[in-house]
MDTraj code that builds the backbone (N, CA, C; nanometers):
import mdtraj as md
import numpy as np

residues = "GLY LYS GLY TYR GLY GLY ARG SER LYS LEU PRO ASP ASN LEU LYS ALA LEU PHE ARG ALA VAL ALA MET ALA LYS PRO ASP ASN GLU LEU ILE ALA GLU VAL MET MET TYR SER GLU GLY PHE LYS GLN ALA LYS ALA LEU ALA ALA LYS LEU VAL ALA VAL PHE GLN LEU SER GLN GLN LEU LEU SER PRO GLN GLN".split()
xyz = np.array([
    [2.5243, -3.3821, 7.3704],
    [2.5340, -3.3641, 7.2275],
    [2.6749, -3.3793, 7.1771],
    [2.6886, -3.3933, 7.0488],
    [2.8187, -3.4136, 6.9849],
    [2.8988, -3.2827, 6.9865],
    [3.0250, -3.2923, 7.0226],
    [3.1113, -3.1758, 7.0170],
    [3.1056, -3.0849, 7.1379],
    [3.0509, -3.1298, 7.2491],
    [3.0421, -3.0450, 7.3670],
    [3.1329, -3.0923, 7.4789],
    [3.2412, -3.1592, 7.4472],
    [3.3443, -3.1918, 7.5430],
    [3.2990, -3.2719, 7.6635],
    [3.2190, -3.3757, 7.6452],
    [3.1802, -3.4630, 7.7550],
    [3.0672, -3.4120, 7.8417],
    [3.0067, -3.3007, 7.8058],
    [2.8944, -3.2497, 7.8842],
    [2.7701, -3.3337, 7.8572],
    [2.6863, -3.3471, 7.9577],
    [2.5635, -3.4257, 7.9404],
    [2.4539, -3.3389, 7.8777],
    [2.3579, -3.4044, 7.8136],
    [2.2466, -3.3333, 7.7509],
    [2.1525, -3.2785, 7.8585],
    [2.0789, -3.1728, 7.8219],
    [1.9811, -3.1162, 7.9146],
    [1.8619, -3.2104, 7.9285],
    [1.8069, -3.2217, 8.0480],
    [1.6839, -3.3007, 8.0638],
    [1.5687, -3.2354, 7.9868],
    [1.4713, -3.3160, 7.9436],
    [1.3603, -3.2656, 7.8619],
    [1.2804, -3.1571, 7.9329],
    [1.2585, -3.1717, 8.0654],
    [1.1796, -3.0703, 8.1351],
    [1.2523, -2.9356, 8.1387],
    [1.3845, -2.9361, 8.1429],
    [1.4617, -2.8123, 8.1401],
    [1.4735, -2.7594, 7.9977],
    [1.4883, -2.8503, 7.9016],
    [1.4990, -2.8114, 7.7612],
    [1.3721, -2.7416, 7.7131],
    [1.2578, -2.7756, 7.7702],
    [1.1300, -2.7156, 7.7307],
    [1.1236, -2.5671, 7.7656],
    [1.2087, -2.5199, 7.8557],
    [1.2067, -2.3797, 7.8965],
    [1.2818, -2.2887, 7.7995],
    [1.3582, -2.3478, 7.7057],
    [1.4384, -2.2693, 7.6120],
    [1.3750, -2.2684, 7.4741],
    [1.3944, -2.1581, 7.4025],
    [1.3460, -2.1466, 7.2653],
    [1.4596, -2.1741, 7.1674],
    [1.4244, -2.2262, 7.0516],
    [1.5237, -2.2480, 6.9464],
    [1.5638, -2.1121, 6.8886],
    [1.6893, -2.0998, 6.8496],
    [1.7414, -1.9749, 6.7955],
    [1.8032, -2.0032, 6.6595],
    [1.7716, -1.9201, 6.5624],
    [1.8311, -1.9332, 6.4296],
    [1.9358, -1.8241, 6.4121],
    [2.0482, -1.8607, 6.3529],
    [2.1554, -1.7648, 6.3302],
    [2.1703, -1.7452, 6.1796],
    [2.2041, -1.6236, 6.1399],
    [2.2267, -1.5939, 5.9995],
    [2.3605, -1.5233, 5.9849],
    [2.4240, -1.5400, 5.8703],
    [2.5511, -1.4741, 5.8441],
    [2.5234, -1.3261, 5.8146],
    [2.5932, -1.2343, 5.8804],
    [2.5689, -1.0916, 5.8554],
    [2.6102, -1.0513, 5.7139],
    [2.5385, -0.9565, 5.6564],
    [2.5704, -0.9042, 5.5236],
    [2.6718, -0.7911, 5.5414],
    [2.7996, -0.8261, 5.5354],
    [2.9059, -0.7286, 5.5614],
    [2.9039, -0.6122, 5.4638],
    [2.8666, -0.6396, 5.3396],
    [2.8636, -0.5330, 5.2393],
    [2.7562, -0.4303, 5.2732],
    [2.6391, -0.4762, 5.3138],
    [2.5318, -0.3844, 5.3515],
    [2.5690, -0.3056, 5.4768],
    [2.6305, -0.3713, 5.5730],
    [2.6718, -0.3032, 5.6961],
    [2.7725, -0.1929, 5.6635],
    [2.8731, -0.2246, 5.5804],
    [2.9739, -0.1247, 5.5427],
    [2.9105, -0.0104, 5.4647],
    [2.8177, -0.0444, 5.3755],
    [2.7507, 0.0584, 5.2953],
    [2.6739, 0.1556, 5.3830],
    [2.5957, 0.1042, 5.4757],
    [2.5157, 0.1892, 5.5643],
    [2.6062, 0.2765, 5.6513],
    [2.7141, 0.2170, 5.7025],
    [2.8069, 0.2950, 5.7858],
    [2.8698, 0.4090, 5.7066],
    [2.9074, 0.3804, 5.5819],
    [2.9699, 0.4850, 5.5007],
    [2.8705, 0.5929, 5.4602],
    [2.7473, 0.5547, 5.4234],
    [2.6456, 0.6552, 5.3917],
    [2.6193, 0.7436, 5.5132],
    [2.6161, 0.6832, 5.6322],
    [2.5875, 0.7616, 5.7525],
    [2.7006, 0.8583, 5.7855],
    [2.8209, 0.8309, 5.7366],
    [2.9341, 0.9212, 5.7579],
    [2.9495, 1.0221, 5.6443],
    [2.8620, 1.0140, 5.5420],
    [2.8636, 1.1144, 5.4367],
    [2.9304, 1.0741, 5.3066],
    [2.9685, 0.9488, 5.2917],
    [3.0289, 0.9041, 5.1656],
    [2.9236, 0.9061, 5.0554],
    [2.9609, 0.9548, 4.9379],
    [2.8670, 0.9629, 4.8252],
    [2.8631, 0.8329, 4.7450],
    [2.9748, 0.7629, 4.7344],
    [2.9858, 0.6390, 4.6565],
    [2.9963, 0.5186, 4.7495],
    [2.9136, 0.5146, 4.8511],
    [2.9267, 0.4122, 4.9549],
    [2.9033, 0.2718, 4.9014],
    [2.8116, 0.2546, 4.8069],
    [2.7817, 0.1203, 4.7565],
    [2.9037, 0.0580, 4.6895],
    [2.9685, 0.1337, 4.6022],
    [3.0871, 0.0830, 4.5328],
    [3.2029, 0.0626, 4.6299],
    [3.2209, 0.1566, 4.7223],
    [3.3302, 0.1456, 4.8193],
    [3.3095, 0.0285, 4.9144],
    [3.1850, 0.0035, 4.9530],
    [3.1562, -0.1067, 5.0453],
    [3.1929, -0.2402, 4.9815],
    [3.1592, -0.2563, 4.8539],
    [3.1928, -0.3812, 4.7843],
    [3.3441, -0.4014, 4.7804],
    [3.4186, -0.2944, 4.7531],
    [3.5642, -0.3036, 4.7473],
    [3.6238, -0.3293, 4.8858],
    [3.5690, -0.2640, 4.9866],
    [3.6197, -0.2811, 5.1225],
    [3.5991, -0.4236, 5.1718],
    [3.4816, -0.4786, 5.1464],
    [3.4534, -0.6167, 5.1873],
    [3.5448, -0.7137, 5.1129],
    [3.5690, -0.6873, 4.9857],
    [3.6588, -0.7730, 4.9074],
    [3.8004, -0.7704, 4.9655],
    [3.8472, -0.6525, 5.0057],
    [3.9810, -0.6410, 5.0647],
    [3.9887, -0.7225, 5.1934],
    [3.8880, -0.7101, 5.2798],
    [3.8914, -0.7837, 5.4058],
    [3.8788, -0.9345, 5.3840],
    [3.7987, -0.9770, 5.2872],
    [3.7876, -1.1204, 5.2583],
    [3.9196, -1.1756, 5.2064],
    [3.9841, -1.1027, 5.1155],
    [4.1131, -1.1469, 5.0631],
    [4.2189, -1.1507, 5.1730],
    [4.2202, -1.0494, 5.2585],
    [4.3202, -1.0482, 5.3652],
    [4.2962, -1.1629, 5.4634],
    [4.1706, -1.1957, 5.4874],
    [4.1395, -1.3079, 5.5765],
    [4.1881, -1.4399, 5.5167],
    [4.1759, -1.4543, 5.3860],
    [4.2169, -1.5777, 5.3191],
    [4.3684, -1.5882, 5.3050],
    [4.4350, -1.4755, 5.2766],
    [4.5762, -1.4790, 5.2391],
    [4.6727, -1.4581, 5.3553],
    [4.6305, -1.3844, 5.4572],
    [4.7226, -1.3532, 5.5672],
    [4.7115, -1.4578, 5.6779],
    [4.8219, -1.4798, 5.7458],
    [4.8216, -1.5753, 5.8552],
    [4.7576, -1.5112, 5.9791],
    [4.6952, -1.5922, 6.0636],
    [4.6352, -1.5366, 6.1852],
    [4.7427, -1.4843, 6.2811],
    [4.7149, -1.3722, 6.3442],
    [4.8084, -1.3121, 6.4386],
    [4.7762, -1.3566, 6.5802],
    [4.8779, -1.3692, 6.6625],
    [4.8561, -1.4094, 6.8000],
    [4.8888, -1.2984, 6.8962],
])
top = md.Topology()
chain = top.add_chain()
for i, resn in enumerate(residues, 1):
    res = top.add_residue(resn, chain, resSeq=i)
    for name in ("N", "CA", "C"):
        top.add_atom(name, md.element.get_by_symbol(name[0]), res)
traj = md.Trajectory(xyz[None], top)
């Protein structure tokens, strides 16, 4: 396949043994909200939205660290 660094494709008989997998982007706001509610925060929905916004902005604006 394309982008696999020169590796050969799987034979059809071997490929038949694997199932297709679908991936979805995690809902970071919902994850943060649930975590905060479970820790006892009363305004978790509003805080989760702000927290996710801070992390998204920092990801866009800050340089990657090594």
